[in-house]
N, C-alpha and C positions, 0 to 999 in steps of 0.2 A: 591175110586180107586186111587191107588198109582202109580205115574209115576217115572221112573228113567232115568236121563240124563247122558250120558257118553261123556266126552270131552277128546280128545286126548292130550297127554302130550306135543306134539310139539306146539300145538296151545296155550296151557296154558303158555308155556315159552315165546312165541312171544308176547302174550298179556301183560305178566308181564314186558317184556323188554320195551314195548312202554310206559307203565305207569311209569316205573322208569325214562325213558328219559324225559318225561314231568315234572317230579318232580325235576330232576337235573338241567334243563335249568334255571328255575327261581332262583334256589339256586346259580348258577354261576353268574347270573346277579346281584343278591343281594350281593354276595361276592365282585364283582367288584365295585359296587357303595358304599358299606359299608367300603371299604378299606380307612383308613385315613393316611395321610402322614404329618410328621412334619420335616421341613428343615430350616436351618439357616446358609447360606453360603454367604461369601463376596469375590468376585474375586477368585473363585475356579474353577478348571477344571471341565467341565461338566461330564467327565467320573467318577469322584468321586461322583458327585451328583447322577448319575444314579445308582452307586453301593449302595448308601444309600437307594435309593428307592427300589432296589431289596431286601435288607435286611428287610425293613419294610413291604413290600407287598407280598413277595414270588414270584413275577413275575421275568422273565428273559428277558432282552432286546436283540433284534437281529437287527443289522444294519450293512451296509457295510461301508468301509472306506470313500467312496465318499459322503455318506449321511450326515455325521456330523463330524466335526473336534473334536476329543476327547480332544485336548489340549485347546480348546476355554474356556475363562474365563467367568463366569456368577455369578450373585448375585441373591439370592432368599431367601425369609423369609416367610414361611407358617407354620401354626399350626393346626393340626387336620383337614386337608383339604382333600376332596375326591381326589383320584388319578387322575381322569380325569381333574379336574381343575388345579391340579399341572402340569400335562403334557402340558395342553394348555398354561400355563404361561411360562413353561420352554422351550418349543420347538418353540413357535411363532416367536422369533427373528431369528431362523435358517430356517424358512419356511419348517419345517419338520412335517409330519403328522404321526399318530400312529394308530395301529390296534391291538385289543386284540384277541388272539387266544390261547385257553386253558389257560395255565399258562405262556404264552409268550406275549411279547409286541413287535411288529414288527414296526420298524421305516423306513420311506422312504421319499424321497424328494418330495415336492409338485410339481405339474406340472407347469413348468415355462411358461412365455409368449413367449419364443423363440420356443416352439413347434409349430407345424403346426396348424394354425387356418383355419377352414373351414367356409368361409363366403358364405352362400347360398343366392344369391340375386334373388329375384323374380321380374320380371317386373311389376307384378300386385301389389306388396307391395311397392309402392313408398313412402308411408307415414311413413315407419319404421325408427327408429333411426339409425344414423351412428355410427358404433362401430369402434373406432380408438384405436389401440394398437401399442405399439412400445417401443423403447429404446432410451435414451438420453445419448450421450457420450461427453467427452471432446476431445481435439485435440490429446491426447495421447491414446485414445481408451478406457479409463476407464469410467464406468457408473457413472452418476451424480445423487446424492440423493437430494431431496428437491427442484427440479426445478418445478416452477409453470407453468402449461399448461392451458391456457385460450382460450375459444372460443370467439373471438372478437365480441363485440356487445351483448353478453349474459352473464348472471351470472354463466354459466357453467364453472367449472374449476376442476382441480385435481392436485396432487403433485406426482412426481416420487418417487418410493420406492427403495428398495435395488437393486443395479446394474443398476439403471436408468430406470427401467421398469415403464410403465404407461398404463392406460386404461381410455378412455373417451367416453361418449355417447353424441352425438350432435343431436339437433333437426333439424338443417338446413341441406339441401341437399348439398349446397356448403359452407362449413365452412372454416374459416381461424383460424388456431391455432397460438397462441402467446406463445413463450417459454421465460420465464424470470427467472433470477437467479442472486444473488449477485456475482459480480466479473466476470460476463460473459455478452456479448452483447446480446440484445434482438434479437430474430429471429422469423420470421413468415413462416407458411407453409399452403398452400391452399390444402384442401382435398375435393374431389367431391363425394367420395363413401367410404364405409368401407374398411379399409386397415390396413396393418402392416407397420409402418414407422420407420425409423432410422434417427436421426438427430444429428449433431455435433455442439456444441456451441463453439464459439471462446472466448478466454479470453479477458477481457476488460483492455486495457492498459491506465492508467491515469497518466499523467505527473504532478508532483508536481510543484506548483508555485514557481518561483525563489524568494528568499528572499535576499534583499540587506542589507548588514551589514555595519554600519557606525563605524569608529574608531575615538574615542575622544582623543586618545593618552593615555588614562587610561584603557579603556575597549572597546570591540567590542560588539555593540548592534544592534538589528534590526532597520531599518529605522523608523518604526512607533513608536518605543519606545524612540527615541531620542528627547530630549527637546531643545528648543532654535532654533535659526536660523543657518542653515548650508547649505553647498553645497557639494554634494558628486560627485567626478569625478572618474569614473571607468577607467579601463585600456583602454577600447575602445575609450572613449572620450578623455582621456589623450593623446593617440597616434594619434588623428585625426589631430593635428597640429604638424608640423615638427619643431624641434629646438634642439640645442645641450645642452641647459640648461633647468633645471626643470621649473623655473619661466617663461621662454619664452613660454612654452607650455600652461601655465595657462592664458596668456594674451587673453582677449576677449572671454574667456571660462567661467570664474567664475563671476557671477554678484556681484558687490560690490568691486572687487579687481581691483585697479587702480594703474598704474605705473605713478608716478608724475614726477620724475627727474631721472637723472643718479645716479646709486648706487656708493658708494665709496668703497675702498678696506677695510677700517676698519669697515664699517657698510654696508654689502652687501644687507640688506633688508631695508635700509633707504629710498630708492626710491619707496617703495610700501606702499599702504594704503588700509585698509579694512574698508569701510564705513567712510572714512575720519579720521581725527585726534581726538583721545579721550583723549589725555594728553596735558599738557602745557609745563612743564619744564622737564618731564620725557622722557623716551624712546618713540619714535613715531612709530617705526617699529613693525610689527607683530612678534609674537613668532613662531619659527620654531621647530617642534617636529618630529623626525624620529624614527620610531619603538618604540614609547612610551618613548623616552628620548629626552630631550631638546638638540638641536643642535646649538652650538655657532659658528661653522665655516661658510665657504662660501658655499652656496647651489650650486654654480657652479661646485663643485667637486663631486656632486652626479650624478651618471650615470642615465639619464632618462630611459634607457632601463631596469633598475633594479627596477623600481617603479611599484607596483601593483595598488595602488589607492591613491587619495589625498582627504582629507576632510578639508574644510575651515569652521572654527567656527567663527561666525561673531558677536555675541552679548555677553552680560554679563554672560550668562549661562556657558560659558567656564571658567569664573573666579572661579567657584566653584571647578574646578579641578586644574587649573594652577595658581590661585591666581592673584595678581595685574599685573603680567607680561602679562596676557592675555587681558589687557585693550584695546589693539589695534587689537585684533583678533589673531587667532591661525591657522597656516598652519600645518596640520598633514599629514605626508607622511608615507605610509606603503609599504615596499619593498616586492619583490617576495620571496617566500620561498617554500620549498618542501612540498608536500602533500602526505598523506598515500594512498597506493594502486594506485599510478599513475606511468606511465612509464616515463623514462627519455626522455626529449626532448631537442633539440639543435636548436637555432635560431640565425640568423645573421642580424644585422642592422647597417647601416653606414650612416652618415650625411656629406654632402659637402656644403661648402659655397664659393662663387665666388665674387671677387672684381676687379676693374679696375687696370691695371698695372700702378704703379706710374711713373710720368715723372720727373726725378730728375733735368732736365734743366728748368723746369717751376715751381719750388717750390715757393709758395707765400712768399714774404719777405717785410720788412719795412725798408726804408732808415734810416741810423743812425741819420740824422738830425731830423727826425720826432720822433724818440725815445727820443732824448735829450729834445726836446720841451715838450713832454708828461711828462717827469720826472720833468721838471721845474714847470709845471703847478701843478703837484701833490704836489710838495714841498711847493709852495706858498699857496695852499689850506689848507694843514695841518698846516702851520704856522698861518694863519688867524684864523683857528678853535681853535688853542691853545690860542690865545690872547682873 
């Protein structure tokens, strides 16, 4: 017995369409996975890289101007790599995600942490983790990258990403977050529940240690590099004592500098000694150096208000610079001078000295008889010594 089945043409077309669709979908998936991309760019605009991908794959990119900056520079080097891996590597720094649709690739910005977070807190779920998200800024309002966020007392930590965003899961209900970064002061924040926080870190201001410079009359070197025995008198110490002369201000200030007798006009430094006398028949006074040059004149003509610092070289190490003349020590004077990037300043200093009014009617005098007697005695003594 022969049976005949009749199928309407509309049903046949519908069935055929469904079969074709099922066959096309795996083909499209296979085509997407099987697309290989080769790129080798260094510091190239991303727009040119995307154009190269379009030519090799046949896909077309669609994205808005706010999604990605087409002039951004990027470096990439891949060879016969699936398109999905290429896009992951290319778009990851820009926080951009992609979606395939037919022969198009749609780019869109990833959802930022600034979007609204819905934290559903259930009173019954008290043992759940604290989810803390937020942003770290500097005092100018810019996001800080690379800031370490630590839950104090635990090994839990994270690092802020682009624009200062971070996310942290804490096991403790009352957690204390510690924010640390190079160049910024450490800051703590107590968190009792899941929240979105924003914190501003202050820049750490570190003062450089002051370095004292000693002048040997030949060169200026740091104090710790200077050899031999010396005493450095800065401007503050030099002006601590009032005096109209330079050497008067050094009395009782520099150890080892002693004023023995009154100075003479011809040898103004003859009355000063540094660690005693070091010569027998040669010059006994110390050497005076002003602004790296030997000064042969009277130090009284030097204005004390023009002096920046004084260095006293006391031992034989100074002889390596100034030779035998430094046998009794060296007094090195450095005067004030202009400095770059400094404003002009004007200062005034005045010194006064007072003495009793002389009484011309009671001037001490010696009678002429006594003077003649002294001269006779001196003459007799000289005659006896000659005999």
